[in-house]
C-alpha positions in Angstrom: 49.5 47.5 -24.2 48.9 46.2 -27.7 49.8 42.7 -26.7 47.5 42.8 -23.8 44.6 44.0 -26.0 45.3 41.2 -28.5 45.1 38.5 -25.8 41.8 40.1 -24.6 40.4 39.9 -28.1 41.5 36.3 -28.8 40.0 34.9 -25.6 36.4 35.6 -26.5 37.0 34.1 -29.9 38.3 30.9 -28.3 35.3 30.6 -26.1 33.0 31.3 -29.1 34.5 28.3 -31.0 34.6 26.1 -27.9 30.9 26.4 -27.2 29.7 24.7 -30.5 32.2 21.9 -29.9 30.8 21.3 -26.4 27.3 21.4 -27.7 28.1 18.8 -30.4 29.7 16.6 -27.7 26.5 16.9 -25.6 24.1 16.4 -28.4 25.8 13.2 -29.6 23.1 10.8 -31.0 21.9 8.1 -28.7 19.5 5.2 -28.8 17.0 4.6 -25.9 15.4 1.2 -25.4 13.6 -0.7 -22.7 13.7 -4.3 -21.8 11.7 -6.7 -19.7 12.6 -10.0 -18.1 10.6 -12.6 -16.1 11.9 -15.4 -14.0 9.8 -18.2 -12.6 10.2 -20.5 -9.6 8.2 -23.0 -7.6 6.6 -21.1 -4.6 7.6 -22.2 -1.1 5.1 -20.1 1.0 1.3 -19.4 0.8 -0.9 -16.8 2.3 -4.5 -17.4 3.1 -7.1 -14.8 3.9 -10.3 -16.1 5.4 -13.2 -14.7 7.4 -15.8 -15.7 10.0 -19.2 -14.1 9.9 -22.2 -14.7 12.2 -25.6 -13.2 12.5 -27.9 -13.0 15.5 -30.8 -10.9 16.9 -28.4 -9.3 19.4 -25.0 -7.8 18.9 -23.5 -9.6 21.9 -24.6 -13.0 20.6 -23.3 -12.3 17.0 -19.9 -11.3 18.4 -19.8 -14.3 20.8 -20.4 -16.7 17.9 -17.7 -15.1 15.8 -15.3 -15.1 18.7 -16.0 -18.8 19.4 -15.4 -19.8 15.8 -12.2 -17.7 15.6 -10.8 -19.2 18.8 -11.5 -22.7 17.5 -9.7 -21.9 14.3 -6.7 -20.5 16.1 -6.5 -23.5 18.4 -6.6 -25.8 15.4 -3.9 -23.9 13.6 -1.6 -24.2 16.7 -2.3 -27.9 16.8 -1.3 -28.2 13.2 2.1 -26.6 13.8 1.4 -23.1 12.4 3.5 -20.6 14.3 1.8 -17.7 16.1 3.8 -15.2 14.1 2.2 -16.6 10.9 -1.4 -15.9 12.1 -2.9 -12.4 12.3 -6.5 -11.4 13.2 -7.8 -8.2 11.7 -10.9 -6.3 10.5 -13.1 -7.2 13.5 -16.5 -5.6 12.7 -20.1 -5.4 14.0 -22.9 -4.0 11.8 -26.7 -3.8 12.1 -29.0 -5.7 9.8 -31.8 -3.5 8.5 -35.3 -4.7 7.4 -35.6 -4.5 3.6 -39.0 -2.9 3.5 -40.6 -0.3 5.7 -43.9 -1.4 7.4 -46.9 0.9 7.5 -44.7 3.8 6.0 -42.3 3.5 8.9 -38.5 3.7 8.6 -36.5 0.5 8.2 -35.7 -1.1 11.5 -32.7 -3.1 12.8 -33.6 -6.8 12.7 -30.3 -8.2 13.9 -26.6 -7.8 13.9 -23.7 -9.3 11.9 -20.3 -9.7 13.4 -17.2 -10.7 11.3 -13.5 -10.8 11.5 -10.7 -11.8 9.2 -7.7 -14.0 9.7 -4.5 -14.0 7.6 -2.5 -17.2 7.7 1.0 -17.7 6.3 1.7 -21.4 5.5 5.4 -22.1 5.2 4.9 -25.9 4.6 3.0 -26.1 1.3 2.4 -29.9 1.7 0.1 -29.0 4.6 -1.8 -26.2 2.8 -4.8 -28.4 1.7 -5.1 -29.8 5.3 -5.0 -26.3 6.8 -7.7 -25.0 4.4 -9.9 -28.0 5.1 -9.5 -27.7 8.8 -10.4 -24.0 9.1 -13.4 -24.5 6.8 -14.5 -27.4 9.0 -14.1 -25.3 12.1 -16.5 -22.6 10.8 -14.7 -20.3 8.5 -17.3 -19.2 6.0 -15.5 -16.6 3.9 -12.3 -17.2 1.8 -10.8 -13.8 0.9 -7.9 -15.1 -1.2 -5.0 -17.4 -1.6 -1.6 -16.3 -2.9 1.8 -18.0 -3.3 5.2 -16.5 -2.9 8.8 -17.0 -2.1 10.5 -16.8 1.3 13.6 -15.3 -0.4 12.7 -13.6 -3.7 16.1 -11.8 -4.1 17.8 -14.5 -6.4 14.7 -14.7 -8.6 14.6 -10.9 -8.9 18.3 -10.8 -9.9 17.6 -13.3 -12.6 14.7 -11.3 -13.9 16.9 -8.1 -13.9 19.6 -9.9 -15.9 17.0 -11.1 -18.5 15.7 -7.5 -18.7 19.1 -6.1 -19.5 19.7 -8.9 -22.1 16.3 -8.1 -23.7 17.2 -4.4 -23.9 20.6 -5.0 -25.4 19.1 -7.4 -28.0 16.5 -4.8 -29.0 19.1 -2.1 -29.3 21.2 -4.2 -31.6 18.2 -4.8 -33.8 17.3 -1.1 -34.0 20.9 -0.1 -34.7 21.2 -2.7 -37.5 17.9 -1.7 -39.0 18.9 2.0 -39.0 22.3 1.3 -40.4 24.3 2.7 -37.5 26.9 1.3 -35.2 25.8 0.7 -31.6 28.2 2.3 -29.1 28.7 1.7 -25.4 26.0 2.1 -22.7 25.4 5.7 -21.6 22.9 5.1 -18.8 20.8 2.3 -17.1 17.8 2.8 -14.9 15.4 0.3 -13.5 11.8 0.6 -14.7 10.2 -1.4 -11.9 9.4 -4.9 -10.7 6.1 -6.8 -10.3 5.0 -10.2 -9.1 2.2 -11.7 -11.2 -0.3 -13.8 -9.3 0.4 -17.5 -10.0 -2.1 -19.7 -11.6 -3.8 -22.0 -9.1 -6.7 -24.4 -8.7 -9.0 -24.9 -5.8 -11.9 -27.3 -5.2 -13.7 -28.7 -2.2 -14.2 -32.4 -1.5 -17.5 -32.7 0.4 -16.3 -36.1 1.8 -13.7 -34.8 4.2 -13.5 -31.0 3.5 -9.9 -31.2 2.5 -8.9 -28.7 -0.2 -6.6 -29.9 -2.9 -4.4 -27.1 -4.2 -2.0 -26.8 -7.1 0.4 -24.0 -6.5 1.9 -23.9 -10.0 4.7 -21.3 -10.4 5.3 -17.8 -9.2 7.1 -15.2 -11.3 8.9 -11.9 -10.9 9.1 -9.4 -13.7 11.7 -6.6 -13.9 12.0 -3.9 -16.5 15.0 -1.6 -17.4 15.6 1.5 -19.5 19.0 1.7 -21.3 20.6 4.4 -23.4 23.3 3.6 -25.9 25.5 5.9 -27.8 25.5 5.7 -31.6 28.9 5.5 -33.3 29.8 7.1 -36.6 
């Protein structure tokens, strides 16, 4: 009976001393840093967003004009070798045009209608981009919503950016550890902070002589960030 009571008394003491040891192991000092890396490459695909807008006294005529111009643009793109899967029509709209000022204290009246639609074109042969832009403008496109460049396969560039982000985080950790006079231990955890694709620099201008649009695509880049935690040695 006495031996059994002794064992029962020793067990809580052992647990009592083990708890602080576990807490010390859990609260071991660490160093948290973040890193960022950006990789650049020459783009190999471009996306154009353009629009067609027409106004008329009747809704039917405004829509007919827009449809005629849109059909002409689609026909031209097909003739230039742009695949049907790379062309998408969207945002077809028809809105009334109101008089700016009321007459004889009357409410504004509808004076006409404006029809518009938007076409998104993916150009996979960048050497034809200027010709495509010039052709659609010549065929009646009167709104250019945007031009962006990208990559058909961004995965290798993204991997390069991630490697640069890890190298950046490790370099920062070494600097902090050295400045603090501590020894940098192994990596405890790594988590991705996110990725982004900055818009590339580009130049656009119109040549009135033949409506061709010279474009410089520049470079496109992908940025990746990472969060890393290192243990600190004694």
